[in-house]
C-alpha positions in Angstrom: 106.7 113.6 26.8 109.4 114.5 29.5 112.4 111.9 30.8 114.1 111.8 33.9 116.7 113.3 32.3 115.2 115.9 31.6 114.5 117.0 35.2 117.9 115.9 36.3 119.4 119.2 34.8 121.5 120.6 37.9 121.0 118.2 40.5 124.1 116.3 42.2 124.4 113.1 41.0 126.6 110.5 43.5 125.0 106.9 41.6 122.8 106.1 39.2 121.2 102.5 39.1 118.7 102.4 36.0 117.9 103.8 32.5 117.3 107.9 32.8 116.1 108.3 29.8 112.3 106.7 30.5 108.9 109.4 30.8 108.1 110.4 33.4 104.3 111.8 34.3 104.9 113.5 38.1 107.2 113.8 40.7 106.1 113.4 44.4 107.9 113.3 47.1 104.6 111.9 49.3 104.6 108.3 48.7 101.2 108.0 49.4 100.4 110.4 46.1 102.9 108.2 44.0 101.2 106.3 40.7 102.3 104.5 37.9 105.1 106.3 36.2 106.1 108.8 38.7 109.4 109.7 40.0 109.6 109.5 43.6 111.9 112.2 45.7 113.1 111.0 49.0 113.3 113.9 51.5 114.3 113.8 55.2 111.8 116.1 57.4 111.6 117.0 60.7 109.3 114.4 61.7 109.2 111.6 58.7 112.1 109.9 56.7 111.2 109.5 52.7 114.0 106.4 52.6 111.5 104.5 55.1 108.3 104.8 52.0 110.6 103.7 49.1 109.3 100.5 49.1 105.2 101.8 49.3 106.3 104.2 46.0 107.5 101.3 43.8 104.4 99.0 44.7 102.3 102.4 43.9 104.2 102.4 40.3 106.9 104.6 40.5 109.2 104.4 37.9 112.4 106.3 39.0 113.1 107.0 42.8 115.4 109.9 43.9 117.4 109.5 47.5 120.5 109.8 49.5 120.7 106.2 50.6 120.1 103.5 48.0 117.8 100.5 49.5 119.4 97.2 50.1 117.0 95.3 47.5 116.0 96.9 43.7 113.5 96.4 42.0 114.6 95.3 38.0 112.6 98.6 35.6 112.8 100.9 38.5 115.7 103.8 38.1 117.5 104.8 41.4 119.2 107.8 41.7 121.8 108.4 44.5 122.1 112.4 45.4 124.1 114.4 47.7 120.5 116.6 49.2 117.4 115.0 47.6 116.2 118.4 49.2 118.1 120.3 47.3 117.7 118.0 43.9 113.1 118.1 44.9 114.2 122.0 44.0 116.0 121.3 40.4 113.1 119.0 40.0 110.5 120.4 40.1 111.9 123.8 38.5 113.1 121.8 35.5 109.8 119.5 35.7 107.6 123.0 35.1 109.9 124.5 32.8 111.8 126.8 34.9 108.6 129.4 35.0 110.7 131.4 37.8 112.3 133.0 34.3 109.6 133.8 32.7 109.0 136.7 35.4 110.0 139.2 37.4 110.2 137.3 40.8 110.6 139.0 44.3 111.3 137.2 47.4 110.8 139.1 50.9 112.4 137.4 54.0 112.5 139.1 57.6 111.1 137.6 61.0 108.4 140.3 60.8 107.2 142.5 57.9 107.0 139.5 54.7 103.3 139.1 54.5 102.1 142.6 54.6 105.1 143.7 52.0 104.1 141.0 49.2 100.5 141.3 50.3 100.9 145.2 49.0 103.1 144.5 46.3 100.9 142.4 44.9 98.2 144.8 45.9 99.7 147.6 43.9 100.8 146.5 41.1 97.5 144.2 40.5 96.1 148.2 40.9 98.8 149.1 38.0 96.9 147.0 35.8 99.4 144.1 35.8 98.8 140.5 36.1 100.4 139.2 39.5 101.0 136.3 41.8 101.4 135.8 45.3 102.8 133.1 47.3 102.2 134.5 51.5 101.3 133.0 54.5 97.7 134.0 54.1 97.1 133.3 50.3 98.3 132.0 47.3 97.0 134.9 44.3 97.6 133.6 40.2 96.3 136.7 38.7 92.6 137.5 40.3 92.5 133.7 41.4 92.8 132.2 44.6 93.9 129.3 46.2 94.5 128.3 50.3 97.8 128.8 51.3 99.3 126.1 54.4 103.0 127.1 55.0 104.3 130.6 54.6 107.1 129.4 52.0 105.5 126.4 50.2 107.4 122.8 49.4 109.5 123.4 45.9 106.5 121.5 44.0 104.1 123.7 44.8 105.8 126.9 44.5 106.7 125.8 40.8 103.0 124.6 39.8 102.1 127.9 40.7 104.5 130.0 39.3 103.8 127.6 36.0 100.2 129.0 36.2 101.3 132.5 36.6 103.4 132.5 33.6 100.2 130.4 31.7 97.5 133.4 32.1 100.8 136.1 31.3 101.5 136.9 35.0 104.4 139.4 34.9 105.3 139.6 38.5 105.3 137.7 41.6 106.2 138.6 45.3 106.5 135.5 47.1 107.4 135.4 51.2 110.5 133.4 51.8 110.6 131.9 55.6 114.0 130.7 56.9 112.6 127.3 56.8 111.9 127.9 52.8 115.4 128.9 52.7 116.7 125.7 55.2 115.0 123.2 53.3 115.7 124.4 49.8 112.3 125.2 48.5 114.1 128.0 47.1 116.7 126.4 45.5 116.6 126.3 41.8 114.6 130.1 41.5 115.6 132.5 39.4 114.9 136.1 41.4 114.9 139.6 40.1 115.5 140.8 43.7 115.2 140.1 47.4 113.9 142.2 50.7 115.2 142.0 53.8 112.8 143.0 56.9 114.5 142.9 60.1 115.2 140.1 62.7 114.0 139.3 66.0 113.6 136.3 68.5 112.1 133.8 66.4 111.6 129.7 65.2 114.8 129.0 67.8 112.8 125.8 68.1 114.2 125.1 64.2 117.4 126.8 64.7 119.1 126.0 67.3 121.0 129.5 68.0 120.1 132.9 66.8 123.4 133.1 64.5 122.4 130.0 62.4 118.3 131.7 62.0 120.7 134.9 60.8 122.9 133.0 58.1 119.7 130.9 57.1 118.2 134.4 56.3 121.2 135.9 54.6 122.1 132.4 52.5 118.9 133.5 50.3 121.1 137.0 49.5 124.0 135.0 48.9 122.4 133.0 46.0 120.9 135.9 44.6 122.4 135.9 40.9 124.1 139.6 39.5 120.7 140.8 37.8 119.1 141.0 40.9 119.0 143.7 43.8 119.3 143.3 47.2 117.3 145.8 49.5 117.7 145.6 53.0 116.5 147.3 56.2 119.8 149.5 57.4 118.5 150.6 60.8 118.3 146.5 61.4 121.6 145.8 63.5 121.8 142.7 60.6 120.5 144.4 58.0 124.2 145.0 56.4 125.1 141.4 57.2 122.4 140.2 54.2 124.4 141.9 51.5 128.0 140.8 52.7 128.6 138.2 50.1 125.8 139.3 48.0 126.7 139.2 43.9 123.4 141.5 43.8 123.0 145.2 43.5 123.1 146.3 46.8 120.4 148.9 47.7 119.8 149.9 51.3 116.2 151.8 52.7 115.8 153.5 56.5 114.4 155.9 58.8 117.4 156.5 61.5 120.4 155.5 59.0 122.0 157.0 56.3 120.1 154.8 53.3 119.6 155.1 49.2 116.0 155.0 50.4 114.6 157.1 53.3 111.3 157.9 55.1 110.6 160.5 57.8 107.5 160.0 59.9 105.4 163.2 59.8 102.3 161.9 61.5 101.0 158.7 63.3 97.2 158.1 63.8 94.7 155.9 64.0 93.6 157.1 60.9 97.1 156.8 58.9 100.4 158.4 58.7 101.4 160.8 57.2 105.6 160.1 55.3 108.1 161.6 53.6 109.6 159.1 51.3 112.9 160.5 49.8 111.3 164.1 49.9 108.1 163.2 48.4 105.3 163.5 50.9 102.7 160.7 51.0 99.5 160.1 52.7 98.7 156.0 53.8 96.1 154.5 55.4 98.5 152.2 57.3 98.8 152.9 61.2 102.1 152.9 62.5 106.5 153.2 62.6 106.8 149.5 61.5 104.0 150.1 58.6 106.4 153.2 57.6 109.3 150.5 57.2 106.8 148.2 54.9 106.1 151.2 52.8 109.5 152.3 52.6 110.7 149.0 51.2 107.6 149.1 48.8 108.7 152.2 47.5 112.0 151.3 47.4 111.3 147.7 45.2 109.0 149.8 42.6 112.0 152.3 42.0 114.2 149.2 41.6 111.3 147.3 39.3 111.1 150.3 37.3 108.1 152.1 37.8 107.3 155.9 37.7 108.3 157.5 41.4 104.6 159.5 40.9 102.8 156.8 39.7 104.6 154.5 42.6 103.5 157.3 45.3 100.0 157.4 43.6 99.5 153.5 44.0 101.2 153.4 48.0 98.6 155.9 48.8 95.7 153.9 48.1 96.5 150.6 49.4 94.7 149.4 52.7 95.6 147.0 55.1 96.3 143.4 55.1 93.9 141.1 57.5 95.3 140.7 60.7 97.9 143.1 60.3 97.0 146.3 62.6 93.2 145.6 61.5 91.1 147.7 63.7 87.1 149.0 64.7 85.6 151.4 66.2 82.5 150.2 68.1 80.6 151.9 71.2 83.3 154.4 70.9 86.0 151.2 72.1 88.6 151.0 69.6 89.7 147.1 68.9 92.8 145.9 67.1 93.5 142.5 66.1 97.3 141.7 65.0 99.2 138.9 63.8 102.2 139.8 66.5 103.3 136.7 67.8 106.7 137.3 68.3 108.6 139.3 71.0 109.7 141.9 68.5 106.1 142.4 66.5 104.1 142.5 69.8 106.3 145.8 71.2 106.3 147.3 67.8 102.6 147.3 68.0 101.8 148.2 71.5 104.4 151.1 70.9 102.6 152.1 68.2 99.4 152.0 70.1 100.9 153.9 72.8 102.2 156.2 70.4 98.9 157.2 69.1 96.8 157.1 72.5 96.3 160.2 74.5 97.2 158.0 78.1 93.8 158.7 79.3 92.2 155.5 78.1 93.0 152.4 79.3 95.5 149.5 76.7 93.7 145.8 77.4 96.1 143.3 75.8 94.5 140.0 75.3 98.0 137.5 73.9 99.1 134.3 73.8 101.7 131.5 72.4 101.6 129.0 69.8 102.0 125.5 71.7 105.2 123.0 70.2 107.1 125.9 69.3 109.8 128.3 69.9 109.0 127.7 74.1 111.7 130.6 75.1 109.7 133.6 73.8 107.2 133.0 76.1 108.4 134.8 79.1 109.4 137.5 76.9 105.9 138.0 75.4 104.4 138.2 79.0 107.3 140.8 80.2 106.5 143.6 77.0 103.0 142.7 77.3 102.9 143.7 81.1 105.0 146.6 80.6 103.2 148.0 77.7 99.7 147.9 78.6 97.2 148.6 81.5 95.6 145.2 81.8 96.8 142.2 80.0 95.1 138.8 80.1 96.9 135.8 78.5 95.1 133.2 77.1 95.7 130.1 74.7 96.8 131.1 71.0 96.9 127.7 68.8 98.1 125.4 71.7 98.4 122.5 69.7 99.5 119.4 71.3 100.8 121.7 74.6 98.4 122.2 77.7 97.1 125.8 77.9 97.7 125.9 81.0 101.4 125.2 80.7 102.2 128.0 77.7 100.2 130.5 79.9 102.1 129.7 82.9 105.7 130.3 81.0 104.3 133.5 79.9 103.3 134.9 83.2 107.1 134.0 84.3 108.1 137.4 82.8 106.1 139.4 84.2 107.5 141.5 86.8 106.3 141.7 90.5 105.0 145.1 90.6 103.0 144.4 86.6 101.6 141.2 88.9 98.2 143.8 89.4 97.7 144.4 85.5 97.6 140.5 84.5 95.2 138.0 84.3 94.9 134.4 82.7 91.8 133.1 81.0 92.9 129.4 78.6 89.8 129.7 76.8 90.6 132.4 74.0 87.1 133.5 73.3 86.0 134.2 76.8 89.4 136.2 77.2 88.5 138.3 74.7 85.0 138.7 76.3 86.0 139.5 79.0 88.6 142.3 77.6 85.2 143.5 75.8 83.3 143.8 79.4 86.5 145.8 81.0 87.0 148.4 77.6 84.8 151.6 78.5 84.7 154.2 76.3 88.0 155.3 74.3 89.5 152.4 76.1 92.1 150.4 73.3 91.7 146.1 72.6 94.7 144.9 71.4 94.4 140.6 70.4 97.6 139.8 69.4 98.9 136.4 68.0 96.4 135.3 65.2 95.7 137.7 63.2 94.3 136.6 60.1 94.0 133.0 61.0 90.9 132.1 61.3 91.2 128.7 63.2 92.4 127.4 66.5 94.1 124.1 66.6 93.8 122.2 69.3 95.5 118.7 69.7 95.2 118.2 66.1 91.8 119.8 66.0 91.2 123.3 64.0 88.1 125.0 64.9 86.6 128.3 63.6 88.0 131.0 65.5 88.3 134.6 63.8 89.5 137.1 66.2 88.6 139.8 64.4 85.1 138.3 63.8 84.5 137.7 67.4 85.5 141.0 68.8 83.2 142.5 66.5 80.2 140.2 67.6 81.0 141.0 71.1 81.3 144.6 70.9 78.2 145.1 69.3 76.6 143.2 71.9 76.9 145.6 74.8 75.3 147.9 72.9 72.2 145.7 73.5 
């Protein structure tokens, strides 16, 4: 039997009305899921405030309410706990409810603007190949050993995190690799977790619809490292101008990786081709199937992490050389001598990295045709930057829809177009229908040309006015290029 008192450990409590020594069944923050003898935690979200649903939760059988503001009318037999921060309280309660599973495995968090999914997914892949039972919490999917679960957020809510970490420990997982988003840190979703290590990839323009300034975005990322224990490692990209900021106040063991700067872990690109990378990692030569400068950073971070987790160097290098790329991350195919690349690049920096990688490899005798859009109801300030980068670094550009959500796709495209300089106007074309845009790119392409389809990557849907329809960039371009030959 678990009691309310058991799960309030480490929670900052201001006031209690009622008895905390009551048996509870579940912890919920969605009032619609509350049933008999559950605890309802009233959190304030970006869209709704859980305090408005306290009465509903009580009517559905909640035995306890945890909230920041006590309701005017309390109900006899229900315990009310007033806390300083309900999101933080939920995180501690979730950890306690599931018996603090993060303490029973080696949990490594990956944060930064770009590279989180690739690094976390490839570490999962590597440690699985090494014979360990491993967990993964990522944008693309959640893995409990070899069982896949659908992911809905980059960093799930704290109840979901602890539920899956508990499942991992139940089957004997030794490691878990987890994407840690700025939203997740700001909303205390990772509070109460014990991390073995943290990895910082890079910081560039993103999520300024949520974080009001770039400094706030940076400081939220830094908070993750500030809270790491002294037993953990903090691994940062020393080539990123914010890399060393992450280490300023951490108690963890400070480690760096870089291609250009002095660092604990160094890499050098010896060859960069569409077939892969030849790298020197701390004076060890390695061939990887992954492509591009950004993947050199990802692979170096992975190598450093394996070393910090105690893996033998030769074993680590062997396993890194066998890694396969992650779906929707520089995923490419060649049909009729036309190369099509699908990538998740949805930030200015990520798009620039992918286009610069392609331009570094191509001979310049072929066209580089880019299909790109921006998501609706998200950071609008990056749209002109995306348009500028795409038009400068491509020979042809088709601006199109990404996930317009509730916005008018044509308005989004107009914002993207506003970043195009006059000398590049002739290169650009706008087609709101994404499938038609990809079809047009395929019809433009001739032998040896390259098509980049950016923005959605691994996503297999398109969201328009609250409705999701099936849409897979990779499947669509593969079908269209195959049809060209028929």
